[in-house]
C-alpha positions as CSV (number, residue, x, y, z in Angstrom):
1,M,32.1,-6.7,-112.5
2,L,33.5,-4.1,-110.2
3,T,36.6,-4.7,-108.3
4,V,37.2,-3.4,-104.8
5,L,39.6,-0.7,-106.4
6,D,37.0,0.4,-109.0
7,V,34.7,1.1,-106.2
8,R,37.5,2.8,-103.9
9,N,38.5,5.1,-106.9
10,A,35.4,6.0,-108.2
11,K,35.4,9.8,-108.4
12,P,32.5,12.3,-108.9
13,K,32.1,14.1,-111.9
14,E,30.3,17.2,-112.7
15,K,26.9,15.2,-113.6
16,A,25.6,11.7,-111.8
17,Y,26.9,8.6,-113.1
18,K,27.0,4.9,-112.2
19,L,29.3,1.9,-112.2
20,A,27.7,-1.6,-113.1
21,D,28.3,-4.6,-111.7
22,G,25.8,-6.7,-113.3
23,K,22.5,-8.3,-112.4
24,G,20.8,-4.9,-111.6
25,L,23.6,-4.0,-109.4
26,H,25.5,-0.8,-109.8
27,L,27.1,2.0,-107.7
28,H,25.6,5.4,-108.2
29,I,28.1,8.2,-107.9
30,A,26.7,11.8,-107.1
31,P,28.4,15.1,-108.1
32,N,28.8,15.8,-104.5
33,G,30.4,12.6,-104.4
34,T,28.2,10.5,-102.5
35,R,28.2,6.7,-103.6
36,T,25.3,4.9,-103.3
37,W,24.7,0.7,-104.1
38,R,21.5,0.7,-106.0
39,Y,19.8,-2.2,-107.6
40,R,17.4,-1.9,-110.8
41,F,14.5,-4.6,-111.5
42,E,11.3,-5.0,-113.8
43,L,8.2,-5.9,-111.9
44,P,5.9,-6.4,-113.4
45,P,8.0,-7.1,-116.8
46,G,8.5,-3.7,-118.5
47,T,8.3,-1.7,-115.2
48,E,11.8,-0.6,-114.0
49,S,12.4,0.4,-110.6
50,T,15.1,1.1,-108.0
51,Y,16.0,-0.4,-104.8
52,V,18.7,1.6,-102.9
53,I,20.6,-0.8,-100.8
54,G,23.2,1.6,-99.0
55,E,25.7,4.0,-99.0
56,Y,29.4,2.9,-99.8
57,P,31.6,2.9,-97.7
58,T,28.8,1.7,-95.0
59,V,27.9,-0.9,-97.6
60,S,30.8,-2.8,-98.9
61,L,31.2,-4.4,-102.4
62,E,30.7,-7.8,-101.4
63,E,27.7,-6.6,-98.6
64,A,25.7,-5.1,-101.8
65,R,26.2,-8.1,-103.7
66,K,24.5,-10.4,-101.0
67,E,21.6,-8.0,-100.8
68,R,21.6,-8.2,-104.6
69,A,21.3,-12.2,-104.2
70,T,18.7,-11.3,-101.6
71,L,16.6,-9.0,-103.6
72,R,16.8,-11.2,-107.1
73,E,15.0,-13.9,-104.9
74,L,12.4,-11.7,-103.7
75,V,11.5,-10.3,-107.7
76,R,11.8,-13.7,-108.8
77,G,8.9,-14.9,-105.9
78,G,6.9,-11.7,-107.6
79,V,7.8,-9.2,-104.7
80,N,8.7,-5.8,-105.0
81,P,11.5,-5.0,-102.9
82,V,10.4,-1.5,-102.5
83,E,6.9,-2.0,-101.4
84,A,8.4,-5.1,-99.1
85,R,10.6,-2.7,-97.4
86,R,7.9,0.2,-97.1
87,D,5.8,-2.2,-95.4
88,K,8.3,-3.9,-93.3
89,R,9.2,-0.4,-92.2
90,Q,5.4,0.2,-91.7
91,A,5.1,-3.1,-89.7
92,I,8.2,-2.0,-87.5
93,R,6.5,1.4,-86.6
94,E,3.2,-0.1,-85.8
95,A,5.3,-2.7,-83.6
96,K,6.9,0.5,-81.7
97,K,3.7,2.8,-81.4
98,E,1.9,-0.8,-80.0
99,A,5.0,-1.0,-77.5
100,A,4.8,2.5,-76.4
101,E,1.0,2.2,-76.0
102,A,1.4,-0.7,-74.1
103,V,4.7,0.8,-72.1
104,K,2.3,3.7,-71.1
105,A,-0.8,1.7,-70.4
106,E,1.6,-0.3,-67.9
107,K,2.9,3.3,-66.3
108,E,-0.6,4.4,-65.9
109,A,-1.8,1.5,-64.3
110,R,1.1,1.2,-61.8
111,A,0.8,5.0,-61.2
112,S,-2.9,4.3,-60.3
113,I,-2.5,1.4,-58.1
114,F,-3.0,2.5,-54.0
115,K,0.9,2.0,-53.1
116,A,2.4,4.4,-56.4
117,I,-0.6,7.1,-55.5
118,A,-0.3,6.9,-51.7
119,H,3.8,7.9,-52.3
120,E,3.1,10.7,-54.4
121,W,0.6,11.7,-51.6
122,L,3.2,11.6,-49.3
123,A,6.0,13.6,-51.5
124,T,3.5,16.5,-51.1
125,W,1.9,15.9,-47.9
126,H,5.4,15.7,-45.8
127,A,6.6,19.2,-46.4
128,D,5.2,20.7,-43.4
129,K,5.0,18.1,-41.2
130,A,7.1,16.9,-38.4
131,A,9.5,14.2,-39.3
132,S,8.5,12.1,-36.2
133,H,5.3,12.1,-37.9
134,V,6.3,11.9,-41.5
135,R,7.8,8.7,-40.2
136,N,4.8,7.2,-38.2
137,V,2.7,7.8,-41.3
138,R,5.1,5.9,-43.4
139,A,5.6,2.8,-41.2
140,R,1.6,2.5,-41.0
141,L,1.5,2.3,-44.6
142,D,4.2,-0.3,-45.0
143,N,3.0,-2.2,-42.3
144,Y,-0.8,-2.4,-42.6
145,V,-1.9,-1.0,-45.9
146,F,0.6,-1.9,-48.6
147,P,0.5,-5.4,-48.0
148,F,-3.0,-5.6,-48.5
149,I,-4.3,-3.3,-50.7
150,G,-0.9,-1.8,-51.8
151,D,-0.9,-3.5,-55.5
152,K,-4.7,-2.7,-56.4
153,P,-6.1,-0.2,-58.5
154,V,-7.0,2.7,-56.2
155,G,-10.3,2.6,-58.2
156,E,-11.2,-0.7,-57.3
157,I,-10.7,-0.6,-54.0
158,K,-14.0,-1.2,-51.9
159,A,-14.9,-0.5,-48.4
160,P,-15.2,-4.0,-47.2
161,E,-11.7,-4.5,-47.9
162,I,-10.5,-1.0,-46.0
163,L,-12.4,-2.5,-43.1
164,K,-11.0,-5.8,-43.3
165,L,-7.4,-4.5,-43.0
166,L,-8.4,-2.0,-39.9
167,Q,-10.2,-4.9,-38.6
168,R,-6.8,-6.8,-38.5
169,I,-4.9,-3.9,-36.5
170,Q,-8.2,-3.5,-34.1
171,A,-8.1,-7.6,-33.5
172,E,-4.3,-7.3,-32.0
173,G,-5.8,-4.4,-29.6
174,F,-5.0,-1.3,-31.3
175,V,-7.6,0.5,-31.8
176,E,-6.7,3.7,-31.8
177,N,-3.8,2.8,-34.5
178,A,-6.6,1.3,-36.6
179,H,-8.5,5.0,-36.8
180,R,-5.5,6.3,-37.6
181,V,-4.5,4.0,-40.5
182,K,-8.4,4.7,-42.1
183,S,-7.6,8.4,-41.5
184,I,-4.6,7.7,-43.6
185,V,-5.9,5.6,-46.5
186,S,-8.4,8.1,-46.6
187,Q,-6.5,10.9,-47.3
188,V,-4.7,8.7,-49.8
189,M,-8.0,8.1,-51.8
190,R,-8.9,11.8,-51.8
191,Y,-5.8,12.6,-53.5
192,A,-6.5,10.2,-55.9
193,I,-10.1,11.8,-56.4
194,V,-8.5,15.3,-57.3
195,T,-5.9,13.6,-59.5
196,G,-8.2,11.7,-61.6
197,R,-7.8,8.3,-60.8
198,A,-10.7,7.4,-58.4
199,E,-14.2,8.9,-58.2
200,R,-15.1,8.3,-54.4
201,D,-13.3,8.0,-50.8
202,P,-14.8,4.6,-49.4
203,C,-13.7,5.3,-45.9
204,P,-16.7,7.6,-44.6
205,D,-18.7,4.3,-45.5
206,L,-17.0,2.7,-42.5
207,K,-18.7,4.9,-39.6
208,G,-19.4,3.1,-37.0
209,A,-17.9,-0.1,-38.0
210,L,-14.5,0.0,-35.9
211,Q,-14.7,0.0,-32.0
212,T,-14.3,3.7,-30.5
213,P,-10.6,4.5,-29.2
214,Q,-10.8,5.5,-25.6
215,V,-9.0,8.6,-25.0
216,K,-5.8,8.2,-23.3
217,H,-4.3,11.6,-21.7
218,M,-0.3,12.0,-21.4
219,A,0.4,10.6,-17.6
220,A,1.2,13.4,-15.3
221,P,0.5,14.1,-11.5
222,L,-2.0,17.1,-11.3
223,E,-2.0,17.6,-7.4
224,P,0.2,20.0,-6.1
225,A,1.4,18.1,-3.4
226,D,2.8,15.0,-6.2
227,V,4.2,17.9,-8.3
228,A,6.4,19.2,-5.7
229,R,7.7,15.4,-4.7
230,L,8.4,15.1,-8.4
231,L,10.3,18.2,-8.5
232,R,12.3,17.4,-5.1
233,E,13.2,14.2,-7.2
234,I,14.2,16.1,-10.2
235,D,16.6,17.9,-7.8
236,A,18.0,15.0,-6.1
237,Y,18.9,13.1,-9.4
238,R,21.2,15.6,-10.4
239,H,23.7,14.4,-7.4
240,R,23.4,10.6,-8.2
241,P,26.6,8.8,-9.7
242,K,27.2,8.8,-13.3
243,V,24.1,11.4,-14.3
244,S,25.2,14.0,-17.1
245,F,24.3,17.3,-16.3
246,I,23.4,17.9,-19.6
247,T,20.6,15.0,-19.1
248,W,19.3,16.9,-16.0
249,A,19.4,20.2,-17.3
250,A,17.0,19.0,-20.0
251,L,14.9,17.4,-17.3
252,A,15.3,20.6,-15.1
253,L,14.1,22.7,-17.8
254,T,11.3,20.6,-18.9
255,P,8.9,22.0,-16.2
256,L,9.9,25.4,-16.7
257,V,9.0,25.8,-20.1
258,F,6.7,22.8,-20.7
259,T,7.1,22.9,-24.6
260,R,6.8,19.4,-26.1
261,P,9.9,17.3,-25.3
262,G,11.2,16.8,-28.9
263,E,11.2,20.6,-29.3
264,L,13.3,21.1,-26.2
265,Q,15.8,18.3,-26.7
266,A,16.3,20.3,-30.1
267,A,16.9,23.3,-28.9
268,R,19.8,25.1,-30.9
269,W,21.8,27.9,-28.9
270,R,21.2,30.4,-31.7
271,D,17.8,30.4,-30.7
272,I,18.5,31.3,-27.3
273,D,18.8,35.1,-26.1
274,L,19.7,35.1,-22.6
275,D,20.1,38.7,-22.0
276,R,16.3,39.1,-23.4
277,A,15.4,35.6,-21.4
278,E,14.0,34.3,-24.5
279,W,13.8,31.3,-26.6
280,K,12.4,31.5,-30.2
281,Y,12.2,28.3,-32.4
282,T,9.8,26.8,-34.9
283,V,7.0,24.5,-33.7
284,S,7.7,21.0,-34.9
285,K,4.2,20.2,-35.1
286,T,2.1,23.3,-36.9
287,K,5.4,24.7,-38.2
288,T,4.4,28.1,-36.4
289,E,7.3,30.8,-35.1
290,H,6.7,30.4,-31.1
291,L,8.4,32.9,-28.2
292,V,9.2,31.0,-25.1
293,P,9.9,33.7,-22.3
294,L,12.2,32.3,-20.1
295,A,12.3,32.7,-16.6
296,R,15.0,33.7,-14.0
297,Q,15.3,30.2,-12.8
298,A,15.4,28.9,-16.6
299,V,17.7,31.6,-17.6
300,A,20.1,30.5,-14.6
301,I,20.3,26.8,-15.9
302,L,21.0,27.9,-19.3
303,R,23.9,29.9,-18.4
304,E,25.7,27.0,-16.4
305,L,24.9,24.8,-19.3
306,K,26.1,27.6,-21.9
307,E,29.4,26.8,-20.2
308,L,29.6,23.2,-21.1
309,T,27.9,23.2,-24.5
310,G,27.7,26.5,-25.6
311,S,30.9,26.1,-28.2
312,G,28.4,23.9,-30.0
313,E,25.2,24.4,-32.2
314,W,23.0,21.6,-29.3
315,L,21.9,22.9,-26.2
316,F,21.9,19.0,-25.6
317,P,24.4,17.7,-27.6
318,G,24.2,13.7,-27.7
319,R,27.0,11.1,-27.6
320,S,28.1,12.9,-31.1
321,A,28.1,16.4,-31.2
322,S,26.6,16.4,-34.4
323,R,23.5,15.3,-32.9
324,H,21.1,16.4,-30.1
325,I,20.0,13.8,-27.2
326,S,17.2,11.6,-28.2
327,N,13.3,12.0,-27.9
328,G,13.3,9.2,-24.9
329,T,16.0,10.9,-23.1
330,I,13.5,12.6,-20.6
331,N,11.5,9.6,-20.1
332,R,14.3,7.4,-19.5
333,A,15.5,9.7,-16.5
334,L,12.1,9.7,-15.1
335,Q,12.5,6.2,-15.1
336,A,15.5,6.0,-13.3
337,M,13.9,7.9,-10.7
338,G,11.3,5.4,-10.1
339,Y,8.3,6.7,-12.1
340,D,6.0,4.8,-14.8
341,T,6.6,7.0,-17.8
342,K,3.0,4.8,-18.7
343,N,0.7,5.8,-15.6
344,E,2.6,8.5,-13.8
345,I,4.5,11.1,-15.7
346,T,6.2,11.5,-19.2
347,G,8.3,14.3,-20.9
348,H,5.0,15.3,-22.5
349,G,2.6,15.2,-19.3
350,F,4.6,18.3,-17.7
351,R,2.4,20.4,-20.7
352,A,-0.5,18.4,-18.8
353,I,0.9,20.1,-15.1
354,A,1.2,23.4,-16.5
355,R,-2.0,23.7,-18.2
356,T,-3.8,22.6,-15.2
357,L,-2.0,24.4,-12.3
358,L,-1.8,28.0,-14.4
359,A,-5.6,27.9,-14.6
360,E,-6.9,26.0,-11.7
361,R,-4.3,27.4,-9.1
362,L,-2.8,30.5,-10.5
363,G,-5.7,31.4,-12.4
364,F,-4.1,32.6,-15.8
365,D,-6.5,33.2,-18.5
366,P,-6.7,29.8,-20.6
367,L,-6.1,31.9,-23.9
368,V,-2.9,33.0,-22.7
369,I,-2.1,29.8,-21.6
370,E,-3.0,28.0,-24.9
371,H,-0.7,30.6,-27.0
372,Q,2.3,29.5,-24.5
373,L,1.4,26.2,-25.1
374,A,1.7,26.7,-29.1
375,H,-1.8,25.7,-29.4
376,K,-3.5,26.6,-33.0
377,V,-6.6,28.1,-30.9
378,P,-8.6,31.0,-32.6
379,D,-8.9,34.4,-30.9
380,T,-11.8,36.5,-30.9
381,L,-10.7,37.8,-34.5
382,G,-10.7,34.1,-35.5
383,A,-7.0,34.5,-36.1
384,A,-4.8,31.4,-35.8
385,Y,-1.8,31.4,-33.1
386,N,0.6,34.3,-33.4
387,R,3.9,34.1,-31.5
388,T,3.8,37.9,-30.6
389,R,0.1,37.5,-28.9
390,Y,0.2,38.3,-25.2
391,V,3.6,38.3,-24.9
392,E,3.7,40.6,-21.8
393,Q,1.0,38.3,-20.4
394,R,2.9,35.8,-21.1
395,R,6.3,36.8,-19.7
396,K,4.3,37.6,-16.1
397,M,3.1,34.0,-16.3
398,M,6.2,32.2,-17.0
399,Q,7.8,34.0,-14.2
400,R,5.1,33.2,-11.5
401,W,4.9,29.7,-12.6
402,A,8.4,29.2,-12.1
403,D,8.1,30.9,-8.5
404,F,5.4,28.8,-7.9
405,L,7.1,25.7,-8.7
406,D,10.0,27.1,-6.5
407,D,7.1,27.1,-4.0
408,L,6.2,23.6,-4.1
409,R,9.6,22.6,-4.0
410,E,10.3,23.9,-0.7
411,A,6.7,23.3,0.6
412,R,5.7,27.0,0.6
413,D,2.0,27.4,0.9
């Protein structure tokens, strides 16, 4: 029998040799110095085989002897240790393969549920959309869709299930919202089709199944006398106690530029050229470059505002200089003036005022007006909105509009 010292002192020779420990166990010493525990056995009798236990010192003498005892029991029972180990390794490989396939199938199953596909679609769809629009879409999915079909494989979702969740929204009185949710679900389903996880979109089958939403335009006074009163009250609002000049300036500029309220509230000084009387920025809704010619009246307000906020990024900084005023600032100011922002006027309503009166009262070309509103209206060549189109006409229109507002404010015909 070998001792620990025998094993430790075993040195390589020119040729491989072995040190026997007895009962089939020996230490094999290779010329390169590798020492390996091996077990020799005969099965069937007269047929010699060798089972490699492991390398020393990873496997100690004591551990090798314990393994030998196990192997002798196998041989006594007629089991070939080499074949047993091969079968065990094969079983392990097959088990790992089955586990991997199960994991893959589970991942594929998770990837095919509506919620997972919706998140994939959102990741690509949101890139060119306004942040507020993205938030609204996410909220509609979280509140109205995921609780009902979020965990269901997209290929198993049928029209009746979609109709049921839409009818819940409709029953709460939100008919338009139900139609918006239907549109979102349809976009997710179409994404599932092009990515190979669904065969069809059930949403077109719901045509006529929901109530028709009533078209509700942004509240706005369209009669000149009402607009005149509004303008005078905006002027008076500046002199109220505790009214911030920043808030008033935003409110006063709103009818002069009639951009979307969120775009004015997020205006940056770097985009304003007071010498050229221009404001250039990227439209939040269409992601197109837009040019707003600034009338003299607008420039005057901006020069006064610049003395107050010109050292920062925003025209209208909020309580923290790192953020601009919120999207509700204009509407809250209108409410403070006594206006009902649901039925009388909203910040967005100034766009309707401008669109209507510029065409009906001042006779400007609707195409020029639509360009100034940054709407994607094709021209005669079929091209979409271009910020350089009708620049001179728009410049004249914006000045004429500001003068017209002054005339209304001063009650001049």
